[in-house]
C-alpha positions in Angstrom: -114.4 33.4 88.1 -115.6 35.9 85.5 -116.2 39.5 86.3 -119.6 40.8 85.3 -119.3 43.4 82.6 -122.3 45.7 82.8 -121.1 47.4 79.6 -123.8 50.1 79.2 -123.7 53.5 80.8 -124.1 52.5 84.5 -126.6 55.3 85.3 -128.8 54.2 82.3 -128.5 50.6 83.3 -129.5 51.4 86.9 -132.5 53.4 85.7 -133.7 50.5 83.6 -133.4 48.2 86.6 -135.5 50.5 88.7 -138.1 50.7 86.0 -138.2 46.9 86.0 -138.9 46.8 89.7 -141.6 49.4 89.3 -143.3 47.3 86.6 -145.2 45.4 89.3 -147.0 46.9 92.3 -148.3 45.9 95.7 -152.1 46.2 95.5 -154.3 47.3 92.7 -156.0 50.5 91.5 -155.6 53.7 93.5 -154.1 51.7 96.4 -151.3 50.3 94.3 -147.8 51.1 95.5 -144.4 50.5 94.1 -141.7 48.8 96.2 -140.1 52.2 96.9 -143.4 53.6 98.2 -143.9 50.5 100.3 -140.4 50.9 101.7 -141.0 54.6 102.4 -144.2 53.8 104.3 -142.2 51.4 106.4 -139.5 54.0 107.1 -141.9 56.4 108.9 -143.0 53.7 111.3 -141.3 53.1 114.7 -138.6 51.6 115.0 -137.9 51.5 111.2 -137.4 55.3 111.2 -134.2 54.7 113.3 -133.0 51.6 111.4 -133.2 53.4 108.0 -132.7 57.0 109.2 -129.8 57.7 106.7 -130.6 55.0 104.1 -132.9 55.5 101.2 -134.4 53.0 98.7 -131.7 53.5 96.0 -129.0 52.9 98.6 -130.4 49.4 99.1 -131.1 48.7 95.4 -128.1 50.2 93.7 -125.2 50.1 96.1 -122.1 48.2 95.0 -120.9 45.1 97.0 -118.4 47.1 99.1 -121.1 49.6 100.0 -123.6 46.8 100.8 -121.3 45.5 103.5 -121.4 48.9 105.1 -125.2 49.0 104.8 -125.4 45.6 106.5 -123.3 46.7 109.4 -125.5 49.9 109.9 -128.8 48.1 109.6 -127.9 45.0 111.7 -126.5 47.2 114.5 -129.9 49.0 114.8 -132.4 46.2 114.3 -133.7 43.0 115.9 -134.2 39.6 114.2 -138.0 40.1 114.2 -137.7 43.5 112.5 -135.4 42.0 109.8 -138.0 39.3 109.1 -140.7 42.0 108.6 -138.7 43.4 105.8 -139.2 40.2 103.7 -142.8 41.4 102.9 -141.5 44.5 101.1 -138.4 43.0 99.5 -140.3 40.0 98.2 -137.9 38.4 95.7 -140.4 35.9 94.4 -142.8 38.6 93.5 -140.2 40.5 91.4 -138.1 37.5 90.1 -139.7 37.4 86.6 -138.9 41.0 86.0 -135.4 40.8 87.4 -134.7 37.7 85.3 -135.8 39.4 82.1 -133.6 42.4 83.0 -130.5 40.2 83.2 -131.5 38.4 80.0 -132.0 41.7 78.0 -129.5 44.0 79.5 -126.6 42.0 81.1 -126.6 39.2 78.5 -124.2 36.9 80.4 -123.9 33.5 78.8 -121.9 31.4 81.3 -122.0 31.0 85.1 -120.1 33.9 86.7 -118.8 31.6 89.5 -117.4 28.6 87.5 -117.4 29.5 83.7 -118.3 25.9 83.1 -122.0 26.0 82.3 -124.0 28.0 79.9 -126.7 30.1 81.6 -128.4 31.3 78.4 -132.1 31.7 77.6 -134.1 29.5 75.2 -137.6 29.4 73.7 -140.1 26.8 74.8 -142.8 25.1 72.6 -145.0 28.2 73.0 -142.2 30.4 71.7 -141.8 32.0 75.1 -138.4 32.8 76.5 -137.2 30.7 79.4 -133.8 31.0 81.2 -131.4 28.3 82.4 -129.7 30.5 85.0 -130.3 31.2 88.6 -129.5 34.5 90.3 -127.4 33.9 93.4 -127.8 36.4 96.2 -124.2 37.1 97.1 -125.5 38.2 100.5 -128.1 35.7 101.3 -131.7 37.0 101.0 -132.9 35.0 103.9 -130.4 36.6 106.2 -130.5 40.0 104.6 -134.0 40.3 103.1 -133.6 44.1 102.5 -130.9 43.2 99.9 -133.0 40.7 98.0 -133.6 43.1 95.1 -130.2 44.8 95.1 -128.8 44.8 91.6 -125.2 44.2 92.4 -126.1 41.5 95.0 -127.5 39.3 92.1 -125.0 37.0 90.4 -126.0 35.0 87.3 -125.0 31.5 88.0 -125.6 27.8 87.3 -127.7 25.6 89.5 -124.6 23.6 90.7 -122.8 26.7 91.9 -125.8 28.5 93.4 -127.8 25.7 95.1 -125.4 22.8 95.5 -122.1 24.5 96.4 -122.3 28.1 97.5 -125.6 28.0 99.4 -125.3 30.7 102.1 -121.5 31.1 102.0 -120.1 34.6 102.0 -116.6 35.7 100.7 -114.3 38.5 101.4 -115.8 41.2 99.2 -115.0 39.4 96.0 -118.4 39.2 94.3 -118.1 39.0 90.4 -120.3 42.1 90.4 -117.6 44.1 92.3 -115.1 46.5 90.7 -112.5 44.8 92.9 -113.1 41.3 91.5 -109.7 40.4 90.0 -109.8 36.6 89.8 -108.6 36.6 86.3 -105.5 38.6 87.2 -104.6 36.8 90.5 -105.6 33.2 89.7 -104.3 31.2 86.8 -104.7 27.6 85.6 -101.4 25.8 85.7 -100.5 22.8 83.5 -98.5 19.9 84.9 -97.1 17.2 82.6 -95.8 13.8 83.4 -92.0 14.3 83.6 -91.4 11.4 81.3 -93.0 13.3 78.4 -91.0 15.8 76.3 -92.0 18.2 73.5 -95.7 17.9 74.3 -95.9 14.3 73.1 -98.7 13.3 75.4 -100.5 10.0 74.7 -103.4 10.3 77.1 -105.2 13.1 79.0 -104.4 11.2 82.3 -100.8 12.1 81.8 -101.6 15.8 82.4 -103.0 17.7 85.3 -104.4 21.2 85.7 -104.7 23.2 88.9 -105.7 26.8 89.8 -102.9 28.7 91.5 -103.3 32.1 93.1 -100.6 34.6 92.9 -99.9 37.7 95.0 -102.6 37.0 97.6 -104.8 34.3 99.1 -108.1 36.2 98.6 -109.6 33.5 96.4 -108.6 30.3 98.3 -112.0 29.9 99.9 -113.7 30.8 96.6 -111.8 28.0 94.8 -112.5 25.5 97.6 -116.3 26.3 98.0 -117.0 26.0 94.3 -114.7 22.9 94.0 -113.1 24.4 90.9 -110.0 22.2 90.9 -112.1 19.0 91.2 -114.6 20.1 88.6 -112.1 21.2 86.0 -110.1 18.0 86.3 -113.2 16.4 84.7 -112.5 18.6 81.6 -108.8 17.8 81.0 -109.8 16.7 77.5 -110.0 20.4 76.5 -106.3 20.9 77.6 -105.3 17.6 76.0 -106.8 18.6 72.7 -104.9 21.9 72.9 -101.6 20.1 73.6 -102.2 17.6 70.8 -102.8 20.5 68.3 -99.7 22.3 69.6 -97.7 19.3 68.6 -99.4 18.9 65.2 -99.3 22.6 64.3 -95.9 24.1 65.3 -95.1 27.6 64.1 -93.6 26.4 60.8 -96.7 24.4 60.0 -98.9 27.4 60.7 -96.8 29.6 58.4 -97.2 26.9 55.6 -100.9 27.1 56.0 -100.8 30.8 55.8 -98.9 30.6 52.5 -101.3 28.0 51.1 -104.5 29.6 52.1 -103.7 33.3 52.2 -105.4 33.5 55.6 -103.5 35.6 58.1 -101.3 33.7 60.5 -103.0 34.9 63.7 -106.5 34.0 62.3 -105.3 30.4 61.4 -103.9 30.1 64.9 -107.1 31.4 66.5 -109.3 29.0 64.5 -107.2 25.9 65.2 -106.7 26.5 68.9 -110.0 28.2 69.6 -108.1 31.1 71.1 -109.6 33.8 73.2 -109.0 37.4 72.1 -107.1 39.6 74.6 -110.0 41.9 75.3 -112.8 39.3 74.8 -115.5 39.0 77.5 -114.7 35.7 79.2 -118.4 35.4 80.3 -119.5 34.7 76.8 -117.9 31.3 76.4 -117.7 28.3 78.7 -114.1 27.3 79.7 -112.8 30.6 78.3 -110.7 31.2 81.4 -109.1 27.8 81.1 -108.4 28.2 77.4 -106.9 31.6 77.9 -104.5 30.6 80.7 -103.4 27.3 79.1 -102.9 29.2 75.8 -100.5 31.5 77.6 -98.7 28.6 79.2 -98.3 26.8 75.8 -97.1 30.2 74.4 -99.9 30.1 71.8 -100.6 33.8 72.6 
């Protein structure tokens, strides 16, 4: 639902990620090898020299989601199931998971689930003052099926446990990973507000008199996405957020907001933002839960 904003200079970010992967080795002492060295050893063996003839380590680790699809096609067409299984030893996600998690905590700093924008996925300190995280990293392309993509940066999606383990599981979508440049959920899909026809001028007495539903415009790219993550069903449990916005819209019409500006000296737009918890136009939606919902309903209520 929310596009991952990598923010930093991409080449710098990718270099930092490679460094994280190299912070642990296979073996010890003089025999220790990085994951890249382990992969290169594998490449010179038959039949892996044919499977990865035109593919290097960075292709696997740093390719964007659209490129990953091409890699999958090339690798799967030249390999057997037994050979794919052998790759799990090199691209051992469990071995690297602590380093990868710390990379996402320190460098990506996403605060909410990329798939649903409902749950926080932030880090916290335990009783020993050590950092722990509340997020899981979903493998957009399943690591059991595609073990050679288990460590791929743009194949890793910070997500909540519900989205990752309970709903998505091994489902794949049509090249619409939140890590992709082509991920345009916010532009194509909007929350729509439906009111009971008997109510006028936003005079709603109960949240059960309203309904909210995600509607896609201009395409049907995200129909499966909405269905798999049960977004409509899950957001209906949070209609109180929308009800609160409607109630405030009735209590604070434009004229009342202008009165508050005159009384307090606080700029009109700041008063409006504080009362309705509005989302700034260029604000990163991944920082706050329900930010997509609040943004869309604010537009529908003409608050922004």
